N, C-alpha and C positions, 0 to 999 in steps of 0.2 A: 229652728229653724224650720222648716213648710213640711211639714206633711202630709203625705195623703190623706191617710186614716188616721181616722178618732173615734179605737176603739173605747169605751165602755167592757166593767165587767159584766152589764147585762149583755154585752154583743159575745163573748165568752163563751157564758155561761149559755145561754141562747144559742151556741151552735155547738155546744158538748151537746147538748144533751136534742140534736141534731142527730151528731155526729150517730150518737149511744141509741137513737131510735132507728140508723139503716142500720147498727153493727146489730140488732136486736131481729129488725126483719129481715137480712141477711145473714145472719151466724154466721160471719167465714172471719174474724176474730183477728182483721185488722182496725175497723174502726174504735173499736174498743180503747187503744189506747192514745190513738189521737183525742177519743173525747175525751178522758185524763186526763190527757195532756191541759184539753182546753179549760174542760173544769179547774183545775187546777192555779192556772193562768186567769182563771174571772177572779176565783179567792184570791191572790196573788195582788191581782185590780182594786178588791175593792179593800183591804186592806192597806198597798200601798198605792194611792189612784195619780200618784206625779211617772210613775212607768210612763218611757214614751213606745212608743206599738215600734219598735228597732227590737226597745227590749222584753216585749210580748213576744211579739216572733219566736226572739232569744227563745225566753221560758218557751212557748210550748213546742217549741222543737224539743231540748233539752229533755223535758219531763213525757212527751209521748218517746220517743227510744230507752231512754229511767224505765218506764213503767211494761212498755211492753220488756228489755232483758229481765229485772225483777219477774217478770209472772213467765216466764221460760225457766228461770233458774230456778223458782221455786217451783213449776210443772215436772222438771227433773231431776229432784233432790224426794218428787212424794210418787216416782214411778215404782209400783206393787212388782217384791220380785217373787220372781214368780218358782215354780216345785222343780217347770221342764222348759228349763229355756228357749230346750230347741226346737218350742214346738215348730215355729212357721218354717222347719231349716227342714224342708222335705228328704235329705239328703240323709245328715246326718238320725233325721226318722228311725232311719231302715236299720240301720245297724241291729245286729238278727235275726233279721226276715231271712227270708230263705228264699231263693228262689228255682231260676231254669236255665241254663245257660242256652238263650236263641239264638244265636249269635258266637260261633266258633272265639274264643279267646286265646289270638296268635301273633306273638308278640309283647304280652302281655295286656294286650287290649281284648276289648270286647263289649257283648252283650246281654245281658239276662234279663226272663224278664218276671217279674218280682206283680201277683195279683195281673190285674188289666196295662200295665206300662213298662215300655222295654229302657233300661239304667242302662247307662254304661260304665266298664269293669274293668278292672286289672285286679291281676291276679298271677298266679301258674297257667300256662298255652293248655286248655278243654275246652272237647271235644259237647256239639250241642245236644241237650237236650243232660247232659252230668246236673246233679244237686249241687249246689252252692249253698252256703249262710254268708250273708254281708257282714265281716269284723271289724270294719274302721271306712272312713272314706278320708281322702287324699285326692286336693285339689279341684271339690266337686267333682271324684272321681267313686263307685263304693271299690271298696276292698275284699274282694272274697274271697276265698276258699271251698275246697273238692270237700259237702260231706259224705262219711262209709257208709 
């Protein structure tokens, strides 16, 4: 059967090196998987020179996807566990803080000033100027109680 392209291992290795160079230049994390796929196909073509162009392209696709998935699984497993899991959750970090009611809590909803920010809160109905403490977080609202 007539094939449009006749690629040898040299073409695949060259493609792999070019893709790796692009990845190193841009650093976006996409071309690395393609370069790994191309380099593996180049090595396979070197060892088994009778692969058709279609099979080479299929191997390239499969190895590119597999290398990306393997790296993703490796990275997920190697994430460091932190002693402060709520570090980037601003609402949960406010538990225990104290503030002053800025918008009266009416029907269980109001606003409290903590530092220089107004936060939506829920709790018993309270007047403006009442000192409160954040006791928990519920549905992205701060739950507050009056400080005696």
